N, C-alpha and C positions, 0 to 999 in steps of 0.2 A: 613435332617434324618426323618423318620416317627416315630410317636408316637406308642405306644402299642394300644391306643384306635382307631387309624385308621384301624387296622386290623378287628375291629368289632367282637372280638372273646367273646364269652360269656361262664360262666361256664355251664358244661353239666349236673351236678347234684348239686342241693342245698343240702346244710347241714342241719342238724335237727336243729329245733329251740325249746327252753324252757330250764329250769333249769334240771340239771340231778337229778334224783330221784332214792333212792335205791328200789329194788323190795319189799322188806319188807314192804315199806310205801304204797303199792297198793295192796298187797294180799288181797283176798276176795272181793276187790271193783270192780264195773264196770267200765272198760275203754274201749276207742276206740283205736284200732291200726291203724295208719295213714299210717304208711310206715315203712319198716324195711331193713335193709342190714346185711349180715354176712361176717365177716372178720377174718382173723388170729389174734388170741389172742397174747398179748405180753408175757403172762404167758406160756399157752400150749392149744393146741386144737384151737377152734373156739369161736367168741364172737359174740353175736347177740345184735345189736343196734337197737332199737324200737323208733319210734316217737309215742307217745301216747297222748291221751287227757282225762283228769280224770277231771270231772266237766267241767268248762270252761276255764280251764289251759292246755296248752302243756308241755309234759315234754319229757326228753329223758331217756331211760332205758338202761343199759348195763348188760349183764348176758352171763355167759359161760355154762347155763343149758342146757344139751344134750337134754333132754325131750323138751324144748320149742323150741330149734333149729330144732329138728326132726319134730315136729308138725308144724311150722310155714313155713318150706320148702314145705308142702304138702298143703298149701293154693293156690287155683287156681289164675293164673295171673291176672284175673278180681274180685277177692275177697277182694281186699282192697277198702276202710277201712272196718273194721269188729269190731263188739261189743264183748267183752269177760270178764272174769274174771280169773285172776290167782289165783291157789289153790295150796298148798302144800299137796301132797299125798303121803305117804310112804317116806318122805324125798327128795321128787323129785317135781318139779314146772310143772303144766299142765295148759293148756287152757281149759276152760269149755264152 
């Protein structure tokens, strides 16, 4: 019988690394967005998952912010990674 290892199958997408951090902890701080994905939320709507770097550490941020989801979907395919600051404007989060 063959072992799974003999098939040579590798994961197609790596998971994000780092501790989960609340968006409130990185508001108004310069961050680097390294990667992102948008998935269906377990609550309602969509959920943005971002792999970020703040200082020398990597973190994972989850948010249902429709403003951030809309803005990040318009980043060109060759636009990652990018540097930004997330601010709260009129009770909505935005990239600056």
